[in-house]
Residue, then its C-alpha position, 0 to 999 in steps of 0.5 A: x172346248x175350254x179356254x187356255x188363255x186366262x187373260x181372256x177368261x175372267x173366271x180363270x183370273x178370279x179362280x186363281x185369286x180365290x185359290x190363292x186366298x183359300x191357301x192363305x186362309x187355311x192356316x188362319x183357320x187352323x191357328x184360330x182352332x188351335x188358339x180356341x182349343x187352348x183358351x177358356x175365355x172368349x175375351x182372350x186377346x190372342x183369340x180375338x186377333x185370330x178371329x179378326x184375321x180369319x173373318x177378314x180373310x173369309x170376307x174377301x174370299x167370299x166376295x171373290x167367290x160371289x164373282x165366280x158364282x155369277x160367272x158360272x150362272x152367266x155361262x151355264x145356260x149357253x156354254x158354247x156362246x162363251x167357247x166352253x163345253x159341258x165338261x168345263x162348266x161342270x168343273x167350274x160348278x164343282x169348284x164353286x161348290x167345293x170352295x163355297x162349302x169350305x168357306x161355310x165350314x169355317x164360318x160355322x166354326x166361328x158361329x160355334x164360338x159365338x154360341x158357346x160364349x153368349x149368355x143364355x144359351x139357346x140363341x143358336x146361330x141367330x146370335x151370330x148374324x150380327x157378327x159376320x157369321x152368316x153368308x150372303x152367298x148362295x147355297x153351294x148345293x145349288x151348284x150340285x153336279x148330277x151323276x155323270x155330268x162331270x165325266x171327263x172334266x178331270x181329263x179336260x183339266x189335266x189337258x188344260x194344265x198340260x197346255x199351260x206347261x207346254x206354253x211355259x216350255x215354249x216361252x223358255x225355249x224362246x228365251x234360250x234361243x235369244x241367249x244362244x243368239x247373243x252368245x253366237x254374236x259375241x263369239x263372232x265378234x271375238x273371232x274378228x278381234x282375234x283375226x285383227x290382232x293376228x294381222x297386226x302381229x304379222x305387220x309388226x313382225x315385218x316392221x321389225x325385220x325391216x328395221x333389223x335389216x336397215x340397222x344392219x346396213x347402217x352399221x356396216x356402212x359406218x364401219x366402212x366409213x371409218x375404215x375409208x376415213x383412216x386410209x384416205x386421211x391424207x387426201x383432204x377433207x373433201x375426199x372424206x366427205x365424198x366417201x361418207x356420202x357414197x357409203x351412206x347412200x349404198x347402205x340405204x339402197 
């Protein structure tokens, strides 16, 4: 059973790094071949720069591939001890073989350029040993897969990819659930605020109605006060004050 957790499997971690570096190295290799085909001298600054970039990338890539090689060697004797099956081990061997072969092809092209520019042709690839053209990696063919050994590993890899996609979809669903919950909380808060505003509006309407009624009574009382004052003007100031008190008290009741 192949592991689906890259954080617990060092091979899968390094595998991601190797594939990423290989993707960035291929354009460098293509650029080197293009510049080499357009120049007539090995001392071209553009060619030297492209060669330096390619050699640096291949060196870093080779170091990571060596880690993959050691990882495969460590698990191939007893895959079940590491939670792996024969199909996953075969897939890892094939990956190491294919990546190693591609790296060797690139280094062979670098060696060809050295051979063609060296004085006194005939030194062959031995003249490139001091320029980083050779590899300390084991022969990728050492991991050749026997016929039938890798049967079903494509299905295992497809299942692994499907598990990764399911995990990503599950995490996205969890994030969406959190967003929906936050939106729900905001909606409930908005509803509470709306109810409070409605209650305050009703209270203001009641207060306005009371103020209108009190104002109407006061106005009526004042009119009666003026009318009574004219009729009882001759009765003296005491009668006038009593009338005012009576009318105001009646208006406020």
